[in-house]
Short mmCIF file of the C-alpha atoms (twelve columns), coordinates in Angstrom:
data_MODEL
# 
_entry.id   MODEL 
# 
loop_
_atom_site.group_PDB 
_atom_site.id 
_atom_site.type_symbol 
_atom_site.label_atom_id 
_atom_site.label_alt_id 
_atom_site.label_comp_id 
_atom_site.label_asym_id 
_atom_site.label_seq_id 
_atom_site.Cartn_x 
_atom_site.Cartn_y 
_atom_site.Cartn_z 
_atom_site.pdbx_PDB_model_num 
ATOM 1   C CA . UNK A 1   0.000   0.000  0.000   1 
ATOM 2   C CA . UNK A 2   2.881   2.386  0.684   1 
ATOM 3   C CA . UNK A 3   4.586   1.676  -2.645  1 
ATOM 4   C CA . UNK A 4   5.541   4.579  -4.856  1 
ATOM 5   C CA . UNK A 5   3.644   5.402  -8.034  1 
ATOM 6   C CA . UNK A 6   5.965   3.699  -10.480 1 
ATOM 7   C CA . UNK A 7   4.020   3.831  -13.717 1 
ATOM 8   C CA . UNK A 8   0.771   4.711  -15.441 1 
ATOM 9   C CA . UNK A 9   -2.405  3.500  -13.806 1 
ATOM 10  C CA . UNK A 10  -6.092  4.115  -14.228 1 
ATOM 11  C CA . UNK A 11  -6.352  5.452  -10.668 1 
ATOM 12  C CA . UNK A 12  -3.864  8.243  -11.349 1 
ATOM 13  C CA . UNK A 13  -5.561  9.252  -14.598 1 
ATOM 14  C CA . UNK A 14  -8.459  10.919 -12.770 1 
ATOM 15  C CA . UNK A 15  -6.351  12.880 -10.292 1 
ATOM 16  C CA . UNK A 16  -6.701  16.665 -10.379 1 
ATOM 17  C CA . UNK A 17  -3.358  18.294 -9.579  1 
ATOM 18  C CA . UNK A 18  -2.412  21.978 -9.474  1 
ATOM 19  C CA . UNK A 19  1.084   23.358 -9.651  1 
ATOM 20  C CA . UNK A 20  1.775   26.721 -8.065  1 
ATOM 21  C CA . UNK A 21  5.065   28.020 -9.398  1 
ATOM 22  C CA . UNK A 22  7.067   31.087 -8.408  1 
ATOM 23  C CA . UNK A 23  8.272   33.362 -11.201 1 
ATOM 24  C CA . UNK A 24  11.189  34.567 -9.044  1 
ATOM 25  C CA . UNK A 25  14.354  32.656 -10.049 1 
ATOM 26  C CA . UNK A 26  12.382  31.552 -13.095 1 
ATOM 27  C CA . UNK A 27  15.096  29.490 -14.792 1 
ATOM 28  C CA . UNK A 28  15.173  27.249 -11.726 1 
ATOM 29  C CA . UNK A 29  11.424  27.074 -11.132 1 
ATOM 30  C CA . UNK A 30  10.647  26.472 -14.818 1 
ATOM 31  C CA . UNK A 31  12.927  23.429 -14.793 1 
ATOM 32  C CA . UNK A 32  11.200  22.126 -11.668 1 
ATOM 33  C CA . UNK A 33  7.782   22.752 -13.248 1 
ATOM 34  C CA . UNK A 34  8.704   20.788 -16.367 1 
ATOM 35  C CA . UNK A 35  10.027  17.873 -14.301 1 
ATOM 36  C CA . UNK A 36  6.913   17.846 -12.108 1 
ATOM 37  C CA . UNK A 37  4.604   17.773 -15.133 1 
ATOM 38  C CA . UNK A 38  6.600   14.975 -16.771 1 
ATOM 39  C CA . UNK A 39  6.420   12.972 -13.536 1 
ATOM 40  C CA . UNK A 40  2.643   13.395 -13.368 1 
ATOM 41  C CA . UNK A 41  2.170   12.496 -17.045 1 
ATOM 42  C CA . UNK A 42  4.468   9.501  -16.625 1 
ATOM 43  C CA . UNK A 43  2.268   8.275  -13.791 1 
ATOM 44  C CA . UNK A 44  -0.784  8.491  -16.039 1 
ATOM 45  C CA . UNK A 45  -2.310  11.772 -14.876 1 
ATOM 46  C CA . UNK A 46  -4.275  13.225 -17.780 1 
ATOM 47  C CA . UNK A 47  -2.741  16.445 -19.104 1 
ATOM 48  C CA . UNK A 48  -6.038  18.346 -18.957 1 
ATOM 49  C CA . UNK A 49  -6.278  17.555 -15.234 1 
ATOM 50  C CA . UNK A 50  -3.005  19.386 -14.498 1 
ATOM 51  C CA . UNK A 51  -3.264  23.150 -13.957 1 
ATOM 52  C CA . UNK A 52  -0.327  25.531 -13.607 1 
ATOM 53  C CA . UNK A 53  -0.630  28.806 -11.710 1 
ATOM 54  C CA . UNK A 54  2.277   31.278 -11.601 1 
ATOM 55  C CA . UNK A 55  2.869   33.604 -8.636  1 
ATOM 56  C CA . UNK A 56  5.438   36.396 -8.190  1 
ATOM 57  C CA . UNK A 57  7.605   34.675 -5.567  1 
ATOM 58  C CA . UNK A 58  7.845   32.069 -2.822  1 
ATOM 59  C CA . UNK A 59  6.037   34.302 -0.329  1 
ATOM 60  C CA . UNK A 60  2.890   34.137 -2.484  1 
ATOM 61  C CA . UNK A 61  2.839   30.326 -2.759  1 
ATOM 62  C CA . UNK A 62  0.669   29.698 0.349   1 
ATOM 63  C CA . UNK A 63  -1.938  32.300 -0.573  1 
ATOM 64  C CA . UNK A 64  -2.457  30.919 -4.073  1 
ATOM 65  C CA . UNK A 65  -2.542  27.362 -2.708  1 
ATOM 66  C CA . UNK A 66  -5.211  28.402 -0.195  1 
ATOM 67  C CA . UNK A 67  -7.353  29.927 -2.966  1 
ATOM 68  C CA . UNK A 68  -7.112  26.696 -4.935  1 
ATOM 69  C CA . UNK A 69  -7.876  24.454 -1.953  1 
ATOM 70  C CA . UNK A 70  -10.963 26.480 -1.039  1 
ATOM 71  C CA . UNK A 71  -12.465 25.379 -4.357  1 
ATOM 72  C CA . UNK A 72  -12.371 21.821 -3.042  1 
ATOM 73  C CA . UNK A 73  -11.768 20.077 -6.358  1 
ATOM 74  C CA . UNK A 74  -8.096  19.079 -6.114  1 
ATOM 75  C CA . UNK A 75  -6.446  15.818 -5.135  1 
ATOM 76  C CA . UNK A 76  -3.048  17.447 -4.664  1 
ATOM 77  C CA . UNK A 77  -0.977  20.579 -5.123  1 
ATOM 78  C CA . UNK A 78  2.693   20.979 -5.980  1 
ATOM 79  C CA . UNK A 79  4.296   24.194 -4.726  1 
ATOM 80  C CA . UNK A 80  7.516   25.166 -6.500  1 
ATOM 81  C CA . UNK A 81  9.780   28.057 -5.641  1 
ATOM 82  C CA . UNK A 82  13.377  29.057 -5.071  1 
ATOM 83  C CA . UNK A 83  14.837  31.373 -2.465  1 
ATOM 84  C CA . UNK A 84  18.567  32.036 -2.622  1 
ATOM 85  C CA . UNK A 85  20.303  33.461 0.437   1 
ATOM 86  C CA . UNK A 86  21.328  37.095 0.126   1 
ATOM 87  C CA . UNK A 87  23.004  39.598 2.372   1 
ATOM 88  C CA . UNK A 88  19.984  40.301 4.597   1 
ATOM 89  C CA . UNK A 89  17.702  38.170 6.799   1 
ATOM 90  C CA . UNK A 90  14.976  38.419 4.126   1 
ATOM 91  C CA . UNK A 91  15.859  34.840 3.071   1 
ATOM 92  C CA . UNK A 92  14.881  33.421 6.468   1 
ATOM 93  C CA . UNK A 93  11.577  35.275 6.640   1 
ATOM 94  C CA . UNK A 94  10.461  34.279 3.151   1 
ATOM 95  C CA . UNK A 95  11.602  30.667 3.502   1 
ATOM 96  C CA . UNK A 96  10.049  30.145 6.905   1 
ATOM 97  C CA . UNK A 97  6.808   31.964 6.058   1 
ATOM 98  C CA . UNK A 98  6.248   29.988 2.865   1 
ATOM 99  C CA . UNK A 99  7.157   26.703 4.560   1 
ATOM 100 C CA . UNK A 100 4.857   27.226 7.534   1 
ATOM 101 C CA . UNK A 101 2.041   28.447 5.312   1 
ATOM 102 C CA . UNK A 102 2.173   25.374 3.062   1 
ATOM 103 C CA . UNK A 103 2.442   22.974 5.997   1 
ATOM 104 C CA . UNK A 104 -0.569  24.551 7.714   1 
ATOM 105 C CA . UNK A 105 -2.670  24.388 4.545   1 
ATOM 106 C CA . UNK A 106 -1.884  20.729 3.964   1 
ATOM 107 C CA . UNK A 107 -3.064  19.785 7.440   1 
ATOM 108 C CA . UNK A 108 -6.039  22.173 7.388   1 
ATOM 109 C CA . UNK A 109 -7.413  20.896 4.084   1 
ATOM 110 C CA . UNK A 110 -6.162  17.305 4.254   1 
ATOM 111 C CA . UNK A 111 -4.769  17.610 0.728   1 
ATOM 112 C CA . UNK A 112 -1.187  16.624 -0.108  1 
ATOM 113 C CA . UNK A 113 1.053   19.551 -0.990  1 
ATOM 114 C CA . UNK A 114 4.315   18.627 -2.655  1 
ATOM 115 C CA . UNK A 115 7.014   20.794 -1.112  1 
ATOM 116 C CA . UNK A 116 9.256   21.991 -3.901  1 
ATOM 117 C CA . UNK A 117 10.673  25.106 -2.290  1 
ATOM 118 C CA . UNK A 118 14.418  25.283 -2.758  1 
ATOM 119 C CA . UNK A 119 16.246  27.251 -0.085  1 
ATOM 120 C CA . UNK A 120 19.882  27.473 -1.118  1 
ATOM 121 C CA . UNK A 121 22.950  29.545 -0.382  1 
ATOM 122 C CA . UNK A 122 23.901  30.003 -4.029  1 
ATOM 123 C CA . UNK A 123 22.446  29.963 -7.536  1 
ATOM 124 C CA . UNK A 124 24.736  27.027 -8.362  1 
ATOM 125 C CA . UNK A 125 23.141  24.999 -5.553  1 
ATOM 126 C CA . UNK A 126 19.685  25.874 -6.895  1 
ATOM 127 C CA . UNK A 127 20.615  24.767 -10.411 1 
ATOM 128 C CA . UNK A 128 22.053  21.513 -9.048  1 
ATOM 129 C CA . UNK A 129 18.692  20.747 -7.401  1 
ATOM 130 C CA . UNK A 130 16.521  21.746 -10.354 1 
ATOM 131 C CA . UNK A 131 17.795  19.293 -12.928 1 
ATOM 132 C CA . UNK A 132 21.508  19.211 -12.198 1 
ATOM 133 C CA . UNK A 133 23.720  16.776 -10.329 1 
ATOM 134 C CA . UNK A 134 21.480  16.791 -7.225  1 
ATOM 135 C CA . UNK A 135 18.316  15.764 -9.104  1 
ATOM 136 C CA . UNK A 136 15.163  17.782 -9.556  1 
ATOM 137 C CA . UNK A 137 13.045  18.928 -6.629  1 
ATOM 138 C CA . UNK A 138 10.047  19.355 -8.970  1 
ATOM 139 C CA . UNK A 139 10.104  15.652 -9.784  1 
ATOM 140 C CA . UNK A 140 10.472  14.774 -6.096  1 
ATOM 141 C CA . UNK A 141 7.564   17.028 -5.073  1 
ATOM 142 C CA . UNK A 142 5.320   15.549 -7.780  1 
ATOM 143 C CA . UNK A 143 6.237   12.011 -6.744  1 
ATOM 144 C CA . UNK A 144 5.440   12.827 -3.118  1 
ATOM 145 C CA . UNK A 145 1.962   14.056 -4.108  1 
ATOM 146 C CA . UNK A 146 1.334   10.918 -6.175  1 
ATOM 147 C CA . UNK A 147 2.458   8.713  -3.301  1 
ATOM 148 C CA . UNK A 148 0.221   10.544 -0.826  1 
ATOM 149 C CA . UNK A 149 -2.773  10.342 -3.198  1 
ATOM 150 C CA . UNK A 150 -2.227  6.591  -3.455  1 
ATOM 151 C CA . UNK A 151 -1.969  6.324  0.328   1 
ATOM 152 C CA . UNK A 152 -5.163  8.344  0.803   1 
ATOM 153 C CA . UNK A 153 -7.020  6.151  -1.710  1 
ATOM 154 C CA . UNK A 154 -5.920  3.056  0.209   1 
ATOM 155 C CA . UNK A 155 -7.182  4.487  3.499   1 
ATOM 156 C CA . UNK A 156 -10.687 5.157  2.184   1 
# 
């Protein structure tokens, strides 16, 4: 029951998944978005049941996710963003606020939210985690949502 979604299945075809993607650090988030979509399609999710919503930055991820969850018609959400440390504490506030907001929404609504928020010290680290030598966080976040949807279906 706790096995990962490893291939196409009829149960995944009917899933409704939204991606909420930050435009800030767009080269990184676009790569994560593409990997997440390919993961969903590879698992058999129908393309027309995948919606992409773009927000200005990581701070706006929780608000957009909350708007989508209030509609009540989603099986999962994938939140993708990238915050790179700068010279001020702004990094900590944005990272922590977005993280706490997404975690609270997942528990409040009982809907899986794939956590694809990169928090790195450098742009090179972000690139390495968005399709480089460290994998792709978009793919990982999509896989987590698929796994949680499968788990939820098994609990019903």
